[in-house]
Biopython code that builds the backbone (N, CA, C, O; Angstrom):
import numpy as np
from Bio.PDB.StructureBuilder import StructureBuilder

atoms = [
    (1, "MET", "N", (-9.433, 62.322, -119.773)),
    (1, "MET", "CA", (-9.631, 63.921, -118.917)),
    (1, "MET", "C", (-9.397, 63.940, -117.632)),
    (1, "MET", "O", (-9.239, 64.921, -116.905)),
    (2, "LYS", "N", (-9.378, 62.626, -117.327)),
    (2, "LYS", "CA", (-9.580, 62.463, -115.531)),
    (2, "LYS", "C", (-7.950, 62.520, -115.670)),
    (2, "LYS", "O", (-7.333, 63.490, -115.231)),
    (3, "LYS", "N", (-7.187, 61.246, -116.409)),
    (3, "LYS", "CA", (-6.012, 61.242, -116.061)),
    (3, "LYS", "C", (-5.124, 62.466, -115.924)),
    (3, "LYS", "O", (-4.108, 62.706, -115.272)),
    (4, "ALA", "N", (-5.969, 63.234, -116.878)),
    (4, "ALA", "CA", (-5.025, 64.507, -117.261)),
    (4, "ALA", "C", (-5.064, 65.622, -115.637)),
    (4, "ALA", "O", (-4.310, 66.537, -115.307)),
    (5, "GLY", "N", (-6.136, 65.094, -115.013)),
    (5, "GLY", "CA", (-6.088, 66.162, -113.434)),
    (5, "GLY", "C", (-7.856, 66.689, -113.364)),
    (5, "GLY", "O", (-8.175, 67.281, -112.332)),
    (6, "ILE", "N", (-8.441, 66.573, -113.936)),
    (6, "ILE", "CA", (-9.532, 67.334, -113.932)),
    (6, "ILE", "C", (-10.453, 66.648, -113.212)),
    (6, "ILE", "O", (-10.554, 65.422, -113.190)),
    (7, "ILE", "N", (-11.318, 67.648, -112.451)),
    (7, "ILE", "CA", (-12.234, 66.837, -111.069)),
    (7, "ILE", "C", (-13.505, 67.311, -111.488)),
    (7, "ILE", "O", (-14.149, 67.945, -110.652)),
    (8, "ALA", "N", (-14.005, 67.130, -112.634)),
    (8, "ALA", "CA", (-15.181, 67.542, -112.586)),
    (8, "ALA", "C", (-15.262, 68.346, -114.119)),
    (8, "ALA", "O", (-14.295, 68.998, -114.514)),
    (9, "VAL", "N", (-16.666, 68.209, -115.022)),
    (9, "VAL", "CA", (-17.121, 69.251, -116.414)),
    (9, "VAL", "C", (-18.042, 70.203, -115.822)),
    (9, "VAL", "O", (-18.624, 69.989, -114.758)),
    (10, "SER", "N", (-18.129, 70.912, -116.290)),
    (10, "SER", "CA", (-18.960, 72.206, -115.763)),
    (10, "SER", "C", (-19.526, 73.021, -117.395)),
    (10, "SER", "O", (-18.775, 72.848, -118.355)),
    (11, "ASP", "N", (-20.619, 73.732, -117.583)),
    (11, "ASP", "CA", (-20.509, 74.668, -118.196)),
    (11, "ASP", "C", (-20.394, 76.124, -118.184)),
    (11, "ASP", "O", (-20.733, 77.010, -118.969)),
    (12, "ASP", "N", (-19.562, 76.081, -116.571)),
    (12, "ASP", "CA", (-18.896, 77.579, -116.389)),
    (12, "ASP", "C", (-19.987, 78.390, -116.868)),
    (12, "ASP", "O", (-20.246, 78.577, -118.057)),
    (13, "GLY", "N", (-20.519, 78.793, -116.029)),
    (13, "GLY", "CA", (-21.391, 79.742, -116.141)),
    (13, "GLY", "C", (-22.482, 80.546, -117.544)),
    (13, "GLY", "O", (-23.248, 81.510, -117.539)),
    (14, "ARG", "N", (-22.040, 79.554, -118.630)),
    (14, "ARG", "CA", (-23.163, 79.311, -119.912)),
    (14, "ARG", "C", (-23.842, 78.312, -119.990)),
    (14, "ARG", "O", (-23.480, 77.287, -120.570)),
    (15, "PRO", "N", (-25.212, 78.512, -119.263)),
    (15, "PRO", "CA", (-26.103, 77.196, -119.249)),
    (15, "PRO", "C", (-26.235, 76.369, -120.332)),
    (15, "PRO", "O", (-26.192, 76.805, -121.482)),
    (16, "VAL", "N", (-26.412, 75.075, -120.033)),
    (16, "VAL", "CA", (-26.826, 74.266, -121.291)),
    (16, "VAL", "C", (-27.861, 74.497, -121.646)),
    (16, "VAL", "O", (-28.560, 74.859, -120.700)),
    (17, "PRO", "N", (-28.523, 74.475, -122.841)),
    (17, "PRO", "CA", (-29.610, 74.830, -123.279)),
    (17, "PRO", "C", (-30.772, 74.043, -123.416)),
    (17, "PRO", "O", (-31.972, 74.317, -123.391)),
    (18, "SER", "N", (-30.056, 72.880, -123.585)),
    (18, "SER", "CA", (-31.202, 71.687, -123.858)),
    (18, "SER", "C", (-30.905, 70.287, -122.765)),
    (18, "SER", "O", (-29.980, 69.871, -122.068)),
    (19, "ALA", "N", (-32.372, 69.871, -123.131)),
    (19, "ALA", "CA", (-31.971, 68.401, -121.792)),
    (19, "ALA", "C", (-31.061, 67.792, -122.502)),
    (19, "ALA", "O", (-29.954, 67.503, -122.047)),
    (20, "GLY", "N", (-31.515, 67.488, -123.914)),
    (20, "GLY", "CA", (-30.480, 66.521, -124.401)),
    (20, "GLY", "C", (-29.133, 66.931, -124.639)),
    (20, "GLY", "O", (-28.334, 66.013, -124.825)),
    (21, "MET", "N", (-28.584, 68.409, -124.687)),
    (21, "MET", "CA", (-27.443, 68.095, -124.868)),
    (21, "MET", "C", (-26.790, 67.831, -123.291)),
    (21, "MET", "O", (-25.715, 67.348, -122.936)),
    (22, "MET", "N", (-27.890, 68.348, -122.568)),
    (22, "MET", "CA", (-27.174, 67.953, -120.642)),
    (22, "MET", "C", (-27.159, 66.673, -120.195)),
    (22, "MET", "O", (-26.413, 66.361, -119.266)),
    (23, "ARG", "N", (-28.019, 65.725, -120.826)),
    (23, "ARG", "CA", (-28.061, 64.380, -121.046)),
    (23, "ARG", "C", (-26.553, 63.283, -121.553)),
    (23, "ARG", "O", (-26.001, 62.298, -121.061)),
    (24, "ARG", "N", (-26.349, 64.142, -122.791)),
    (24, "ARG", "CA", (-25.102, 63.434, -123.363)),
    (24, "ARG", "C", (-24.212, 63.933, -122.183)),
    (24, "ARG", "O", (-23.531, 63.191, -121.475)),
    (25, "ALA", "N", (-24.298, 65.142, -122.078)),
    (25, "ALA", "CA", (-23.283, 65.520, -121.277)),
    (25, "ALA", "C", (-23.065, 64.628, -120.074)),
    (25, "ALA", "O", (-21.864, 64.397, -119.939)),
    (26, "MET", "N", (-23.653, 64.175, -119.357)),
    (26, "MET", "CA", (-24.040, 63.457, -118.130)),
    (26, "MET", "C", (-23.616, 62.243, -118.418)),
    (26, "MET", "O", (-22.864, 61.840, -117.531)),
    (27, "GLU", "N", (-23.785, 61.415, -119.351)),
    (27, "GLU", "CA", (-23.752, 60.285, -119.903)),
    (27, "GLU", "C", (-21.978, 60.071, -120.470)),
    (27, "GLU", "O", (-21.182, 59.153, -120.277)),
    (28, "TYR", "N", (-21.880, 61.166, -121.105)),
    (28, "TYR", "CA", (-20.499, 61.442, -121.297)),
    (28, "TYR", "C", (-19.112, 61.100, -119.577)),
    (28, "TYR", "O", (-18.379, 60.152, -119.294)),
    (29, "ALA", "N", (-19.449, 62.666, -118.784)),
    (29, "ALA", "CA", (-18.716, 62.119, -117.485)),
    (29, "ALA", "C", (-18.635, 61.101, -116.947)),
    (29, "ALA", "O", (-17.619, 60.456, -116.689)),
    (30, "ARG", "N", (-20.683, 60.659, -116.536)),
    (30, "ARG", "CA", (-20.456, 59.386, -115.841)),
    (30, "ARG", "C", (-19.472, 58.039, -116.609)),
    (30, "ARG", "O", (-19.131, 57.059, -115.946)),
    (31, "GLY", "N", (-19.044, 58.240, -118.358)),
    (31, "GLY", "CA", (-17.926, 56.981, -118.257)),
    (31, "GLY", "C", (-16.693, 57.547, -117.321)),
    (31, "GLY", "O", (-15.777, 56.771, -117.049)),
    (32, "PHE", "N", (-16.673, 58.650, -116.921)),
    (32, "PHE", "CA", (-14.796, 58.940, -116.705)),
    (32, "PHE", "C", (-15.274, 59.221, -114.757)),
    (32, "PHE", "O", (-14.541, 59.676, -113.879)),
    (33, "ASP", "N", (-16.340, 58.870, -114.669)),
    (33, "ASP", "CA", (-16.864, 59.082, -112.993)),
    (33, "ASP", "C", (-16.615, 60.536, -112.828)),
    (33, "ASP", "O", (-15.653, 60.661, -112.071)),
    (34, "LEU", "N", (-16.818, 61.051, -113.000)),
    (34, "LEU", "CA", (-16.794, 62.873, -112.995)),
    (34, "LEU", "C", (-18.126, 63.628, -112.757)),
    (34, "LEU", "O", (-19.116, 63.616, -113.489)),
    (35, "PRO", "N", (-17.956, 64.280, -111.597)),
    (35, "PRO", "CA", (-19.447, 65.067, -111.919)),
    (35, "PRO", "C", (-19.642, 65.979, -112.518)),
    (35, "PRO", "O", (-18.598, 66.344, -113.059)),
    (36, "VAL", "N", (-20.869, 66.907, -112.851)),
    (36, "VAL", "CA", (-21.060, 67.688, -113.664)),
    (36, "VAL", "C", (-21.656, 68.934, -112.969)),
    (36, "VAL", "O", (-22.772, 69.048, -112.461)),
    (37, "VAL", "N", (-20.726, 69.780, -113.057)),
    (37, "VAL", "CA", (-21.140, 71.208, -111.917)),
    (37, "VAL", "C", (-22.139, 72.222, -113.097)),
    (37, "VAL", "O", (-21.816, 72.677, -114.195)),
    (38, "ASP", "N", (-23.248, 72.308, -112.442)),
    (38, "ASP", "CA", (-23.972, 73.429, -113.456)),
    (38, "ASP", "C", (-24.572, 74.400, -113.051)),
    (38, "ASP", "O", (-25.070, 74.610, -111.945)),
    (39, "HIS", "N", (-24.514, 75.352, -114.446)),
    (39, "HIS", "CA", (-25.352, 76.536, -113.797)),
    (39, "HIS", "C", (-26.121, 76.580, -113.917)),
    (39, "HIS", "O", (-26.262, 77.276, -114.922)),
    (40, "CYS", "N", (-27.841, 76.022, -113.252)),
    (40, "CYS", "CA", (-28.964, 76.148, -113.822)),
    (40, "CYS", "C", (-30.020, 77.534, -113.789)),
    (40, "CYS", "O", (-30.502, 78.132, -112.826)),
    (41, "GLU", "N", (-30.160, 77.776, -115.349)),
    (41, "GLU", "CA", (-30.432, 79.202, -115.319)),
    (41, "GLU", "C", (-31.367, 78.922, -117.007)),
    (41, "GLU", "O", (-30.549, 78.599, -117.868)),
    (42, "ASP", "N", (-32.402, 78.971, -117.396)),
    (42, "ASP", "CA", (-33.289, 79.257, -118.555)),
    (42, "ASP", "C", (-33.067, 80.340, -119.108)),
    (42, "ASP", "O", (-33.889, 81.216, -118.836)),
    (43, "ARG", "N", (-32.045, 80.685, -119.967)),
    (43, "ARG", "CA", (-32.085, 81.873, -120.328)),
    (43, "ARG", "C", (-32.977, 82.695, -121.191)),
    (43, "ARG", "O", (-32.671, 83.825, -121.571)),
    (44, "SER", "N", (-34.426, 81.908, -121.575)),
    (44, "SER", "CA", (-35.472, 82.359, -121.928)),
    (44, "SER", "C", (-36.319, 83.534, -120.684)),
    (44, "SER", "O", (-36.930, 84.568, -120.950)),
    (45, "LEU", "N", (-36.138, 83.084, -119.705)),
    (45, "LEU", "CA", (-36.525, 83.434, -118.351)),
    (45, "LEU", "C", (-36.066, 84.700, -118.186)),
    (45, "LEU", "O", (-36.645, 85.781, -118.292)),
    (46, "ALA", "N", (-34.699, 84.357, -117.852)),
    (46, "ALA", "CA", (-33.696, 85.121, -117.738)),
    (46, "ALA", "C", (-33.460, 86.422, -118.088)),
    (46, "ALA", "O", (-33.162, 87.337, -117.319)),
    (47, "ALA", "N", (-33.626, 86.483, -119.462)),
    (47, "ALA", "CA", (-32.988, 87.178, -120.354)),
    (47, "ALA", "C", (-33.142, 88.733, -119.982)),
    (47, "ALA", "O", (-34.176, 89.343, -119.712)),
    (48, "GLY", "N", (-32.129, 89.092, -120.029)),
    (48, "GLY", "CA", (-31.967, 90.946, -119.684)),
    (48, "GLY", "C", (-32.034, 90.879, -118.367)),
    (48, "GLY", "O", (-31.705, 91.915, -117.788)),
    (49, "GLY", "N", (-32.329, 90.064, -117.770)),
    (49, "GLY", "CA", (-32.329, 90.856, -115.897)),
    (49, "GLY", "C", (-30.580, 90.673, -115.617)),
    (49, "GLY", "O", (-29.742, 89.991, -116.206)),
    (50, "VAL", "N", (-30.478, 91.595, -114.464)),
    (50, "VAL", "CA", (-29.625, 91.765, -113.760)),
    (50, "VAL", "C", (-29.366, 91.188, -112.665)),
    (50, "VAL", "O", (-28.267, 90.745, -112.333)),
    (51, "MET", "N", (-30.288, 91.165, -112.094)),
    (51, "MET", "CA", (-30.566, 90.865, -110.577)),
    (51, "MET", "C", (-31.780, 89.807, -110.178)),
    (51, "MET", "O", (-32.512, 89.547, -111.133)),
    (52, "HIS", "N", (-32.064, 89.258, -109.130)),
    (52, "HIS", "CA", (-32.914, 88.121, -109.139)),
    (52, "HIS", "C", (-33.982, 89.426, -108.506)),
    (52, "HIS", "O", (-33.854, 90.379, -107.737)),
    (53, "GLU", "N", (-35.039, 88.836, -109.312)),
    (53, "GLU", "CA", (-37.031, 89.428, -109.545)),
    (53, "GLU", "C", (-37.381, 89.453, -107.782)),
    (53, "GLU", "O", (-37.387, 88.594, -106.901)),
    (54, "GLY", "N", (-37.673, 91.021, -107.843)),
    (54, "GLY", "CA", (-38.124, 90.978, -106.413)),
    (54, "GLY", "C", (-38.191, 92.151, -105.886)),
    (54, "GLY", "O", (-37.742, 92.956, -106.702)),
    (55, "ARG", "N", (-38.502, 92.625, -104.998)),
    (55, "ARG", "CA", (-38.713, 93.642, -103.906)),
    (55, "ARG", "C", (-37.728, 94.901, -104.322)),
    (55, "ARG", "O", (-38.052, 96.065, -104.555)),
    (56, "TRP", "N", (-36.297, 94.230, -104.339)),
    (56, "TRP", "CA", (-35.127, 95.138, -104.600)),
    (56, "TRP", "C", (-34.868, 95.472, -106.119)),
    (56, "TRP", "O", (-34.225, 96.459, -106.479)),
    (57, "SER", "N", (-35.280, 94.799, -106.743)),
    (57, "SER", "CA", (-35.212, 95.090, -108.377)),
    (57, "SER", "C", (-36.467, 96.150, -108.667)),
    (57, "SER", "O", (-36.380, 97.111, -109.431)),
    (58, "LEU", "N", (-37.479, 95.835, -108.016)),
    (58, "LEU", "CA", (-38.232, 97.110, -108.313)),
    (58, "LEU", "C", (-37.961, 98.350, -107.906)),
    (58, "LEU", "O", (-38.101, 99.146, -108.834)),
    (59, "ILE", "N", (-37.599, 98.893, -106.804)),
    (59, "ILE", "CA", (-36.961, 99.567, -105.834)),
    (59, "ILE", "C", (-36.351, 100.257, -106.857)),
    (59, "ILE", "O", (-36.617, 101.419, -107.164)),
    (60, "LEU", "N", (-35.299, 99.345, -107.537)),
    (60, "LEU", "CA", (-34.086, 99.978, -107.865)),
    (60, "LEU", "C", (-34.176, 100.205, -109.631)),
    (60, "LEU", "O", (-33.360, 100.654, -110.436)),
    (61, "GLY", "N", (-35.720, 99.609, -109.797)),
    (61, "GLY", "CA", (-35.788, 99.850, -111.608)),
    (61, "GLY", "C", (-34.560, 99.297, -112.051)),
    (61, "GLY", "O", (-33.672, 99.942, -112.607)),
    (62, "LEU", "N", (-34.533, 98.121, -111.798)),
    (62, "LEU", "CA", (-33.683, 97.036, -112.457)),
    (62, "LEU", "C", (-34.467, 96.000, -113.287)),
    (62, "LEU", "O", (-35.635, 95.887, -112.916)),
    (63, "LYS", "N", (-34.092, 95.189, -114.359)),
    (63, "LYS", "CA", (-35.197, 94.274, -114.660)),
    (63, "LYS", "C", (-34.370, 92.899, -113.642)),
    (63, "LYS", "O", (-33.264, 92.877, -113.102)),
    (64, "GLY", "N", (-34.994, 92.316, -113.676)),
    (64, "GLY", "CA", (-34.916, 91.234, -112.084)),
    (64, "GLY", "C", (-35.393, 90.009, -113.179)),
    (64, "GLY", "O", (-36.262, 89.990, -114.050)),
    (65, "MET", "N", (-34.496, 89.094, -112.755)),
    (65, "MET", "CA", (-34.764, 87.241, -113.166)),
    (65, "MET", "C", (-35.353, 86.769, -112.610)),
    (65, "MET", "O", (-34.945, 86.877, -111.454)),
    (66, "PRO", "N", (-36.814, 85.806, -112.697)),
    (66, "PRO", "CA", (-37.371, 85.403, -111.826)),
    (66, "PRO", "C", (-36.898, 83.980, -111.711)),
    (66, "PRO", "O", (-36.516, 83.245, -112.622)),
    (67, "ALA", "N", (-37.024, 83.643, -110.012)),
    (67, "ALA", "CA", (-36.562, 82.442, -109.450)),
    (67, "ALA", "C", (-36.642, 80.886, -110.102)),
    (67, "ALA", "O", (-35.885, 79.939, -109.885)),
    (68, "THR", "N", (-37.917, 80.962, -111.043)),
    (68, "THR", "CA", (-38.426, 80.469, -112.014)),
    (68, "THR", "C", (-37.230, 79.801, -112.925)),
    (68, "THR", "O", (-36.980, 78.611, -113.118)),
    (69, "ALA", "N", (-36.670, 80.819, -113.348)),
    (69, "ALA", "CA", (-35.197, 80.959, -114.835)),
    (69, "ALA", "C", (-34.156, 79.409, -113.789)),
    (69, "ALA", "O", (-33.965, 78.355, -114.396)),
    (70, "GLU", "N", (-33.648, 79.560, -112.336)),
    (70, "GLU", "CA", (-33.296, 78.575, -111.950)),
    (70, "GLU", "C", (-34.216, 77.116, -111.410)),
    (70, "GLU", "O", (-33.840, 75.950, -111.294)),
    (71, "GLU", "N", (-35.363, 77.669, -111.189)),
    (71, "GLU", "CA", (-35.409, 76.039, -110.933)),
    (71, "GLU", "C", (-36.072, 75.149, -112.152)),
    (71, "GLU", "O", (-36.064, 73.926, -112.015)),
    (72, "ILE", "N", (-36.664, 75.747, -113.380)),
    (72, "ILE", "CA", (-36.635, 74.729, -114.298)),
    (72, "ILE", "C", (-35.527, 74.128, -115.159)),
    (72, "ILE", "O", (-35.629, 73.456, -116.185)),
    (73, "ASP", "N", (-34.274, 74.597, -114.389)),
    (73, "ASP", "CA", (-33.321, 74.151, -115.047)),
    (73, "ASP", "C", (-32.610, 73.256, -114.007)),
    (73, "ASP", "O", (-31.857, 72.332, -114.317)),
    (74, "ALA", "N", (-32.896, 73.590, -112.838)),
    (74, "ALA", "CA", (-32.477, 72.221, -111.599)),
    (74, "ALA", "C", (-33.528, 71.390, -111.630)),
    (74, "ALA", "O", (-33.209, 70.415, -110.949)),
    (75, "ILE", "N", (-34.726, 71.239, -112.100)),
    (75, "ILE", "CA", (-35.902, 70.215, -112.135)),
    (75, "ILE", "C", (-35.472, 69.518, -113.087)),
    (75, "ILE", "O", (-35.595, 68.307, -112.907)),
    (76, "ARG", "N", (-34.977, 69.859, -114.107)),
    (76, "ARG", "CA", (-34.757, 69.213, -115.983)),
    (76, "ARG", "C", (-33.558, 68.946, -115.611)),
    (76, "ARG", "O", (-33.854, 67.791, -115.303)),
    (77, "ASP", "N", (-32.415, 69.003, -115.360)),
    (77, "ASP", "CA", (-31.118, 68.191, -114.273)),
    (77, "ASP", "C", (-31.186, 67.538, -113.639)),
    (77, "ASP", "O", (-30.220, 66.775, -113.637)),
    (78, "CYS", "N", (-32.029, 67.312, -112.839)),
    (78, "CYS", "CA", (-31.949, 66.467, -111.717)),
    (78, "CYS", "C", (-32.997, 65.319, -111.969)),
    (78, "CYS", "O", (-33.050, 64.179, -111.507)),
    (79, "ALA", "N", (-33.529, 65.756, -112.543)),
    (79, "ALA", "CA", (-34.737, 64.502, -113.201)),
    (79, "ALA", "C", (-33.976, 63.657, -114.363)),
    (79, "ALA", "O", (-34.129, 62.445, -114.518)),
    (80, "LEU", "N", (-33.147, 64.468, -115.140)),
    (80, "LEU", "CA", (-31.897, 63.824, -116.103)),
    (80, "LEU", "C", (-31.013, 62.883, -115.415)),
    (80, "LEU", "O", (-30.801, 61.789, -115.939)),
    (81, "ALA", "N", (-30.215, 63.338, -113.760)),
    (81, "ALA", "CA", (-29.229, 62.562, -113.540)),
    (81, "ALA", "C", (-30.234, 61.130, -112.430)),
    (81, "ALA", "O", (-29.756, 60.572, -111.442)),
    (82, "LYS", "N", (-31.215, 60.954, -112.841)),
    (82, "LYS", "CA", (-32.200, 59.973, -112.000)),
    (82, "LYS", "C", (-32.287, 59.119, -113.111)),
    (82, "LYS", "O", (-32.529, 57.916, -113.014)),
    (83, "LEU", "N", (-32.112, 59.667, -114.076)),
    (83, "LEU", "CA", (-32.429, 58.420, -115.753)),
    (83, "LEU", "C", (-31.373, 58.009, -115.947)),
    (83, "LEU", "O", (-31.144, 56.842, -116.261)),
    (84, "LYS", "N", (-30.092, 59.349, -115.718)),
    (84, "LYS", "CA", (-28.981, 58.368, -116.236)),
    (84, "LYS", "C", (-28.138, 58.785, -115.136)),
    (84, "LYS", "O", (-27.363, 59.721, -115.332)),
    (85, "PRO", "N", (-28.195, 58.062, -113.692)),
    (85, "PRO", "CA", (-27.111, 58.665, -112.917)),
    (85, "PRO", "C", (-25.839, 58.792, -112.926)),
    (85, "PRO", "O", (-25.084, 57.830, -113.069)),
    (86, "ALA", "N", (-25.442, 60.030, -112.770)),
    (86, "ALA", "CA", (-24.103, 60.224, -112.641)),
    (86, "ALA", "C", (-23.924, 61.510, -111.828)),
    (86, "ALA", "O", (-24.725, 62.436, -111.959)),
    (87, "PRO", "N", (-22.779, 61.586, -110.909)),
    (87, "PRO", "CA", (-22.776, 62.941, -110.055)),
    (87, "PRO", "C", (-23.079, 64.178, -110.598)),
    (87, "PRO", "O", (-22.735, 64.476, -111.742)),
    (88, "LYS", "N", (-23.625, 64.837, -109.954)),
    (88, "LYS", "CA", (-24.365, 66.291, -110.756)),
    (88, "LYS", "C", (-24.683, 67.154, -109.424)),
    (88, "LYS", "O", (-25.242, 66.768, -108.398)),
    (89, "PHE", "N", (-24.111, 68.574, -109.769)),
    (89, "PHE", "CA", (-24.112, 69.458, -108.613)),
    (89, "PHE", "C", (-24.528, 70.604, -109.339)),
    (89, "PHE", "O", (-24.074, 70.903, -110.443)),
    (90, "THR", "N", (-25.602, 71.403, -108.567)),
    (90, "THR", "CA", (-26.416, 72.402, -109.522)),
    (90, "THR", "C", (-25.772, 73.656, -108.936)),
    (90, "THR", "O", (-26.176, 74.093, -107.859)),
    (91, "TRP", "N", (-25.025, 74.105, -109.444)),
    (91, "TRP", "CA", (-24.208, 75.387, -109.208)),
    (91, "TRP", "C", (-24.385, 76.556, -109.535)),
    (91, "TRP", "O", (-25.149, 76.517, -110.500)),
    (92, "PRO", "N", (-24.056, 77.886, -109.234)),
    (92, "PRO", "CA", (-24.191, 78.535, -107.727)),
    (92, "PRO", "C", (-26.277, 78.138, -107.199)),
    (92, "PRO", "O", (-27.298, 77.955, -107.860)),
    (93, "MET", "N", (-26.098, 78.162, -106.385)),
    (93, "MET", "CA", (-27.378, 77.754, -105.581)),
    (93, "MET", "C", (-27.889, 79.323, -104.438)),
    (93, "MET", "O", (-28.120, 79.444, -103.235)),
    (94, "SER", "N", (-27.879, 80.152, -105.466)),
    (94, "SER", "CA", (-28.771, 81.459, -105.227)),
    (94, "SER", "C", (-29.903, 81.423, -104.862)),
    (94, "SER", "O", (-29.866, 82.016, -103.783)),
    (95, "LEU", "N", (-30.968, 81.101, -105.050)),
    (95, "LEU", "CA", (-32.207, 81.060, -104.691)),
    (95, "LEU", "C", (-32.595, 80.035, -103.511)),
    (95, "LEU", "O", (-32.279, 78.850, -103.406)),
    (96, "PRO", "N", (-33.345, 80.809, -102.682)),
    (96, "PRO", "CA", (-34.232, 79.903, -101.720)),
    (96, "PRO", "C", (-35.240, 79.589, -101.976)),
    (96, "PRO", "O", (-35.797, 80.008, -102.991)),
    (97, "GLY", "N", (-35.856, 78.667, -101.057)),
    (97, "GLY", "CA", (-37.295, 78.044, -101.560)),
    (97, "GLY", "C", (-37.115, 76.834, -102.179)),
    (97, "GLY", "O", (-36.628, 75.851, -101.620)),
    (98, "ALA", "N", (-37.592, 76.884, -103.614)),
    (98, "ALA", "CA", (-38.018, 76.064, -104.396)),
    (98, "ALA", "C", (-37.319, 75.379, -104.678)),
    (98, "ALA", "O", (-37.544, 74.180, -104.511)),
    (99, "ARG", "N", (-35.640, 76.022, -105.478)),
    (99, "ARG", "CA", (-34.857, 75.374, -105.558)),
    (99, "ARG", "C", (-34.499, 74.324, -104.726)),
    (99, "ARG", "O", (-34.443, 73.095, -104.772)),
    (100, "TRP", "N", (-34.251, 75.323, -103.870)),
    (100, "TRP", "CA", (-33.548, 74.274, -102.496)),
    (100, "TRP", "C", (-34.361, 72.899, -102.487)),
    (100, "TRP", "O", (-33.781, 71.841, -102.729)),
    (101, "MET", "N", (-35.548, 72.946, -102.237)),
    (101, "MET", "CA", (-36.726, 72.018, -102.482)),
    (101, "MET", "C", (-36.067, 70.711, -103.857)),
    (101, "MET", "O", (-35.537, 69.600, -103.839)),
    (102, "VAL", "N", (-36.370, 71.384, -104.559)),
    (102, "VAL", "CA", (-36.194, 70.441, -106.068)),
    (102, "VAL", "C", (-34.603, 69.505, -105.646)),
    (102, "VAL", "O", (-34.375, 68.296, -105.612)),
    (103, "VAL", "N", (-33.897, 70.478, -105.424)),
    (103, "VAL", "CA", (-32.575, 69.466, -104.826)),
    (103, "VAL", "C", (-32.142, 68.519, -103.874)),
    (103, "VAL", "O", (-31.314, 67.622, -104.035)),
    (104, "ARG", "N", (-32.957, 68.890, -102.599)),
    (104, "ARG", "CA", (-33.552, 68.099, -101.608)),
    (104, "ARG", "C", (-34.055, 66.508, -102.144)),
    (104, "ARG", "O", (-33.565, 65.407, -101.893)),
    (105, "ARG", "N", (-35.353, 66.930, -103.065)),
    (105, "ARG", "CA", (-35.929, 65.603, -103.521)),
    (105, "ARG", "C", (-34.900, 64.950, -104.541)),
    (105, "ARG", "O", (-34.913, 63.719, -104.554)),
    (106, "ALA", "N", (-34.129, 65.500, -105.282)),
    (106, "ALA", "CA", (-33.607, 65.041, -106.054)),
    (106, "ALA", "C", (-32.100, 64.084, -105.240)),
    (106, "ALA", "O", (-31.713, 62.919, -105.326)),
    (107, "LYS", "N", (-31.670, 65.149, -104.580)),
    (107, "LYS", "CA", (-31.106, 64.063, -103.785)),
    (107, "LYS", "C", (-31.358, 62.475, -102.672)),
    (107, "LYS", "O", (-30.525, 61.613, -102.389)),
    (108, "SER", "N", (-32.802, 62.582, -102.264)),
    (108, "SER", "CA", (-33.729, 61.532, -101.585)),
    (108, "SER", "C", (-33.705, 60.085, -102.565)),
    (108, "SER", "O", (-33.916, 58.919, -102.230)),
    (109, "ILE", "N", (-33.296, 60.779, -104.144)),
    (109, "ILE", "CA", (-33.969, 59.764, -104.950)),
    (109, "ILE", "C", (-32.528, 59.006, -105.763)),
    (109, "ILE", "O", (-32.565, 57.985, -106.449)),
    (110, "GLY", "N", (-31.514, 59.702, -105.503)),
    (110, "GLY", "CA", (-30.608, 59.530, -105.944)),
    (110, "GLY", "C", (-30.086, 60.252, -107.087)),
    (110, "GLY", "O", (-29.170, 59.709, -107.705)),
    (111, "GLY", "N", (-30.697, 61.896, -107.653)),
    (111, "GLY", "CA", (-30.137, 62.201, -108.740)),
    (111, "GLY", "C", (-29.238, 63.103, -108.520)),
    (111, "GLY", "O", (-28.359, 63.214, -109.375)),
    (112, "CYS", "N", (-29.204, 63.880, -107.478)),
    (112, "CYS", "CA", (-28.158, 65.237, -107.068)),
    (112, "CYS", "C", (-27.179, 65.208, -106.199)),
    (112, "CYS", "O", (-27.111, 64.068, -105.739)),
    (113, "ARG", "N", (-26.313, 65.966, -105.705)),
    (113, "ARG", "CA", (-25.671, 65.910, -104.471)),
    (113, "ARG", "C", (-25.639, 67.659, -104.213)),
    (113, "ARG", "O", (-25.136, 68.122, -103.189)),
]
sb = StructureBuilder()
sb.init_structure("model")
sb.init_model(0)
sb.init_chain("A")
sb.init_seg("    ")
for serial, (resi, resn, name, xyz) in enumerate(atoms, 1):
    if name == "N":
        sb.init_residue(resn, " ", resi, " ")
    sb.init_atom(name, np.array(xyz, "f"), 0.0, 1.0, " ", f" {name:<3s}", serial, name[0])
structure = sb.get_structure()
């Protein structure tokens, strides 16, 4: 794949549903020295949401997605990256706070970039 010109592998907006599948993807990507670009979102928590949960979703009367929906996948994937070192990027980084702390911590132990 790398010889064909790809520079990364990605779930392209369709979050990987299980830790086992993500671990296999990281192992495979590592064999080609390719980073994994990941859309972190736990679909069971984000289901039906159209924007981030908070003040504005309440004001607009729209179902929001809790920050935890992204944080849980970020924690899972960074823990897996530490277990099976592979270049790992989480994308998009749309939430402030806890998710940034997760990624900073993972970077400090070599799990994510």
